[in-house]
C-alpha positions in Angstrom: -67.3 0.3 99.2 -67.2 -3.4 98.0 -64.9 -6.2 99.0 -64.0 -8.0 95.7 -60.8 -9.6 97.0 -57.1 -8.9 96.6 -56.5 -10.5 93.2 -58.7 -8.2 91.1 -57.1 -5.2 92.8 -53.6 -6.6 92.1 -54.6 -7.1 88.4 -55.9 -3.5 88.2 -52.6 -2.2 89.6 -50.5 -4.5 87.4 -52.4 -3.5 84.2 -52.0 0.2 85.0 -48.3 -0.3 85.7 -47.9 -2.1 82.4 -49.8 0.5 80.5 -47.6 3.4 81.5 -44.2 1.6 81.5 -44.8 -0.1 78.1 -46.6 2.9 76.5 -43.6 4.1 74.5 -41.1 1.2 75.0 -42.0 -0.2 71.6 -44.6 0.3 68.9 -48.2 -0.4 70.1 -47.0 -0.7 73.7 -50.1 1.1 74.7 -52.2 -2.0 73.9 -51.1 -4.4 76.6 -52.1 -2.9 79.9 -55.2 -1.1 78.6 -56.5 -4.3 76.8 -55.8 -6.4 79.8 -57.8 -4.1 82.1 -60.6 -3.7 79.6 -61.1 -7.4 79.2 -61.1 -8.0 82.9 -63.6 -5.1 83.4 -66.0 -6.5 80.8 -65.7 -10.0 82.4 -66.4 -8.3 85.8 -69.5 -6.7 84.4 -70.6 -10.1 83.0 -70.0 -11.6 86.5 -72.2 -8.9 88.1 -74.9 -9.6 85.6 -74.7 -13.3 86.2 -74.9 -12.8 90.0 -77.6 -10.2 89.5 -75.6 -7.7 91.4 -76.6 -4.2 90.6 -74.0 -1.7 89.2 -76.5 0.9 87.9 -75.8 3.0 91.0 -72.2 3.5 89.8 -73.5 4.7 86.5 -76.1 7.0 88.1 -73.6 8.6 90.4 -71.3 9.2 87.4 -73.9 9.8 84.8 -72.2 12.9 83.2 -69.1 11.0 82.1 -71.2 8.0 81.0 -73.6 10.3 79.1 -71.1 12.3 77.0 -69.1 9.2 76.1 -72.2 7.3 75.1 -73.3 10.3 73.0 -69.9 10.4 71.3 -70.2 6.7 70.4 -73.8 6.9 69.2 -73.1 10.0 67.0 -70.2 8.1 65.4 -72.3 5.0 64.9 -75.2 7.1 63.4 -72.9 8.8 60.8 -71.3 5.5 59.8 -74.7 4.2 58.8 -75.9 7.5 57.5 -72.9 7.9 55.1 -72.7 4.2 54.3 -69.1 3.9 55.7 -67.3 0.7 56.5 -68.3 -0.6 60.0 -64.7 -0.9 61.0 -64.7 2.9 61.5 -66.6 2.4 64.7 -63.5 0.8 66.3 -62.2 3.8 68.1 -65.5 5.2 69.4 -66.6 1.7 70.4 -63.4 1.2 72.3 -64.0 4.5 74.1 -67.5 3.4 75.0 -66.3 0.0 76.3 -63.6 1.7 78.4 -66.5 2.9 80.6 -66.5 -0.6 82.1 -63.1 0.3 83.6 -64.8 3.1 85.6 -67.4 0.6 87.0 -64.7 -1.9 87.9 -62.3 0.5 89.6 -65.1 2.4 91.4 -66.6 -0.9 92.5 -63.3 -2.2 93.8 -62.3 1.0 95.6 -58.7 0.8 94.4 -56.4 3.6 95.4 -54.4 5.6 92.9 -50.9 5.1 94.5 -49.7 2.9 91.6 -49.8 6.1 89.4 -47.1 7.7 91.7 -44.6 5.1 90.5 -45.7 3.9 87.0 -46.1 7.4 85.4 -42.6 8.7 86.3 -41.1 5.4 85.3 -43.0 5.4 82.0 -41.7 9.0 81.5 -38.1 7.9 82.2 -38.4 4.9 79.8 -39.8 7.1 77.0 -36.8 9.4 77.4 -34.3 6.5 77.3 -36.0 5.1 74.2 -35.9 8.5 72.5 -32.2 9.1 73.3 -31.3 5.6 72.1 -33.2 6.0 68.8 -32.0 9.5 68.1 -28.4 9.4 69.2 -27.4 5.7 69.0 -29.5 4.5 66.1 -29.2 7.9 64.4 -32.9 7.9 63.3 -34.3 11.1 61.9 -36.2 11.6 65.1 -37.3 9.8 68.2 -40.2 7.4 67.6 -39.6 7.7 63.9 -41.0 4.2 63.2 -43.9 4.4 65.6 -46.0 7.5 64.7 -43.7 10.2 66.1 -46.4 12.9 66.5 -48.6 10.6 68.6 -45.7 9.3 70.6 -44.1 12.7 71.1 -47.4 14.0 72.5 -47.9 11.1 74.8 -44.3 11.5 76.1 -45.0 15.1 76.9 -48.1 14.1 78.8 -46.0 11.6 80.9 -43.5 14.4 81.6 -46.1 16.9 82.8 -48.0 14.2 84.8 -44.7 13.5 86.6 -44.3 17.2 87.5 -47.8 17.1 89.0 -46.8 14.0 91.0 -43.7 15.8 92.2 -45.8 18.7 93.5 -48.2 16.2 95.2 -45.3 14.4 96.9 -44.1 17.8 98.1 -47.6 18.7 99.2 -48.2 15.6 101.4 -44.8 16.1 103.0 -44.2 12.3 103.4 -41.4 11.8 100.9 -37.7 12.7 101.0 -36.4 15.4 98.7 -34.3 12.9 96.8 -37.4 11.0 95.9 -39.1 14.1 94.7 -36.0 15.2 92.7 -36.0 11.7 91.1 -39.6 12.1 90.0 -38.8 15.6 88.5 -35.8 14.1 86.7 -37.9 11.3 85.3 -40.5 14.0 84.2 -37.7 15.8 82.3 -36.9 12.6 80.4 -40.5 12.6 79.2 -40.4 16.2 78.0 -37.0 15.5 76.3 -38.5 12.5 74.5 -41.2 14.8 73.1 -38.7 17.4 72.0 -36.5 14.7 70.3 -39.6 13.6 68.3 -39.6 17.1 66.8 -43.4 17.0 66.7 -44.0 20.7 67.2 -47.8 20.6 67.7 -47.6 19.3 71.3 -45.2 21.9 72.5 -47.4 25.0 71.9 -49.4 25.0 75.1 -46.9 23.4 77.4 -45.6 26.7 79.0 -49.2 27.7 79.8 -49.9 24.3 81.4 -46.7 24.5 83.4 -48.0 27.9 84.8 -51.4 26.3 85.5 -49.7 23.5 87.5 -47.6 26.0 89.4 -50.6 28.2 90.1 -52.7 25.3 91.5 -49.8 24.4 93.8 -48.7 28.0 94.4 -49.0 27.5 98.2 -45.9 25.3 97.9 -43.7 27.9 96.2 -40.6 29.1 98.0 -37.5 31.0 96.9 -35.6 27.7 96.9 -38.2 26.0 94.7 -38.3 29.0 92.3 -34.6 29.1 92.0 -34.6 25.3 91.2 -37.3 25.9 88.5 -35.4 28.8 86.9 -32.2 26.7 86.9 -34.1 23.8 85.3 -35.5 26.1 82.6 -32.0 27.6 81.9 -30.5 24.1 81.5 -33.2 23.0 79.2 -32.9 26.2 77.1 -29.1 25.7 76.8 -29.5 22.1 75.8 -32.1 22.9 73.2 -30.2 25.9 71.8 -27.2 23.8 71.0 -29.4 21.2 69.2 -29.5 22.7 65.7 -32.3 20.5 64.6 -34.6 21.7 67.4 -33.8 25.3 66.6 -34.3 24.7 62.9 -37.8 23.1 63.5 -38.9 26.2 65.3 -37.4 28.5 62.6 -39.0 26.4 59.9 -42.4 26.8 61.5 -42.1 30.6 61.4 -40.8 30.6 57.9 -43.5 28.3 56.5 -46.2 30.3 58.2 -44.8 33.5 56.7 -44.6 31.9 53.2 -48.2 30.6 53.4 -49.6 34.0 54.5 -47.8 35.7 51.7 -49.1 33.2 49.2 -45.6 32.4 47.9 -45.5 28.7 48.8 -48.1 26.5 50.5 -46.3 23.2 50.1 -44.9 22.8 53.6 -45.9 21.1 56.8 -47.5 24.3 58.1 -49.0 25.2 54.7 -50.5 21.7 54.2 -52.1 21.8 57.7 -53.6 25.3 57.0 -54.9 24.1 53.7 -56.5 21.0 55.4 -58.2 23.3 57.9 -59.5 25.4 55.1 -60.9 22.3 53.4 -62.6 21.2 56.6 -64.0 24.7 57.3 -65.4 25.0 53.8 -66.9 21.5 53.9 -68.6 22.1 57.3 -70.1 25.4 56.1 -71.5 23.7 53.0 -73.0 20.7 54.9 -73.2 21.8 58.6 -76.0 19.2 59.5 -75.2 16.1 57.5 -71.5 16.3 57.1 -69.6 14.5 54.4 -68.9 10.8 53.7 -65.2 10.0 53.2 -65.7 9.4 49.5 -67.6 12.7 49.1 -65.0 14.6 51.1 -62.3 13.1 48.8 -64.1 14.4 45.7 -64.5 17.8 47.4 -60.8 18.0 48.2 -59.8 17.2 44.6 -62.2 19.8 43.4 -60.7 22.5 45.6 -57.2 21.4 44.5 -58.2 21.6 40.8 -59.4 25.1 41.4 -56.1 26.0 43.1 -57.9 26.9 46.4 -55.6 24.4 48.1 -52.5 22.5 47.1 -52.6 19.0 45.8 -50.2 17.9 48.6 -52.8 18.8 51.2 -55.5 16.4 49.9 -53.7 13.1 50.4 -54.5 12.6 54.1 -57.5 10.7 55.3 -58.0 13.2 58.1 -57.7 17.0 58.4 -55.0 17.3 61.0 -57.3 18.9 63.5 -59.7 16.7 65.4 -62.3 19.4 65.9 -62.4 20.5 62.2 -62.3 16.8 61.1 -65.4 16.0 63.3 -67.3 19.0 62.0 -66.6 18.3 58.4 -67.6 14.6 58.6 -70.3 14.7 61.2 -71.6 18.2 61.1 -72.9 20.1 64.2 -73.7 16.8 66.1 -70.1 15.7 65.6 -68.8 19.0 66.9 -71.0 18.8 70.0 -69.9 15.2 70.7 -66.2 16.0 70.4 -66.5 19.1 72.6 -68.6 17.1 75.1 -65.9 14.5 75.8 -63.5 17.3 76.7 -65.6 20.0 78.3 -67.6 17.8 80.6 -64.7 15.9 82.1 -62.8 19.2 82.4 -65.6 20.6 84.4 -65.9 17.5 86.6 -62.2 17.7 87.5 -62.1 21.4 88.0 -65.0 21.5 90.5 -63.1 19.0 92.6 -60.1 21.3 92.7 -61.8 24.6 93.7 -61.6 25.0 97.5 -60.4 21.4 97.9 -58.9 20.6 101.3 -58.3 16.9 100.5 -54.8 16.7 99.0 -55.4 13.3 97.3 -58.6 14.5 95.6 -56.9 17.7 94.5 -53.9 15.8 93.1 -55.9 13.4 91.0 -58.2 16.1 89.8 -55.3 18.3 88.7 -53.9 15.3 86.8 -57.3 15.0 85.0 -57.3 18.7 84.2 -53.8 18.6 82.7 -54.6 15.4 80.7 -57.8 16.9 79.1 -56.1 20.3 78.3 -53.0 18.6 76.8 -55.2 16.4 74.6 -57.1 19.4 73.4 -53.8 21.0 72.4 -52.8 17.8 70.6 -56.1 17.7 68.7 -55.6 21.3 67.4 -52.8 20.2 65.0 -53.5 16.4 64.7 -56.4 14.1 64.5 -55.2 12.6 67.8 -58.2 10.5 68.5 -58.4 9.1 65.0 -55.5 6.9 65.8 -55.6 3.9 68.1 -52.8 5.2 70.2 -54.4 8.6 70.8 -57.9 7.1 71.3 -56.7 4.6 73.9 -54.4 7.1 75.6 -57.0 9.7 76.0 -60.0 7.6 77.1 -58.2 5.0 79.1 -56.2 7.6 81.1 -59.2 9.8 81.4 -61.3 7.1 82.9 -58.4 6.0 85.2 -58.1 9.5 86.7 -61.8 10.0 86.9 -62.3 6.6 88.7 -59.6 7.4 91.2 -61.1 10.8 91.8 -64.5 9.2 92.5 -63.0 6.7 94.9 -61.1 9.4 96.8 -64.3 11.5 97.0 -66.2 8.5 98.4 -63.5 7.9 101.1 -63.6 11.5 102.2 -67.4 11.6 102.8 
């Protein structure tokens, strides 16, 4: 444990608070807190180098997370040069790599995670208020309509589920009043509602399973009263959603579009275009599984498939393939596939092993947050190139490294 003074710790907490509360308040709200902490983290590393203070021990102790992130960055850099792409495409992988400095800064400073208990539920609540205002007051077509609704809806869902985990933790430590816990749950509902009002269906698919995972991991807290409250909550949400015609229509549309696509009658739909893009990516990977395709080559390949009526012309207009995993395989081959799997599977394993048989409630809590974060992002990446956008890239890696750093700090304190 190192003593770096009170002001750096205050700055860390302030940056985290700003990140979660401003995340969906307005377009690109995710930039402010994350950029502030990234800049300070890099400056802190420069200071350590200037003072010749070693930080390699932090990297060595956390080599798994550093290794997979560095590999992800290097694979992206290699294929940019290999395919002769514009260097600006390295922006997102480079930012992910630079965010590793946040781990060093937070671990070195031994900051506690308590700021998360307030900033995440508040951010969830704010996202719900913004969504309600945009949809019902401004009468926009959907919440977050002017700020990438799919990405925003997914991030709002994450804030909602994070808040539910926080509520279970507050109940577990038995230091908080029931009114406080109920307020956190209410704020979590606002986040889920914000996602639903975005009408971005991709992020909803695995939510019931993740809710069951959260309940299972905190099953020792279950009681008849809590179960009754959960059932009541689900009934209320179901009634609210049922009377919302647009929500019901979105679900019906998905079933109808899938049926049409499979029958071959009509592929020009949201579902049909996605399935066509996945077909393009799969075929592209099988043709060049090692080298992948440059963006220009992939565009020609798309047009060729459309000309042969293998896919619709509507499905070839996107720069990515609406599935992060297929997109990486098509453009970077097997190496790209290994890299993208690594940044999910390795952190998931690191968090999971801290949960199994864990008696320390603080370590268990932050590890469960990490598990839910990784699993949710995997779900988002199944129907969207979530990490191809600045918002998704920053949200995944910044939050991942926050949760991981706090887990490392709590583990050190418990030794």
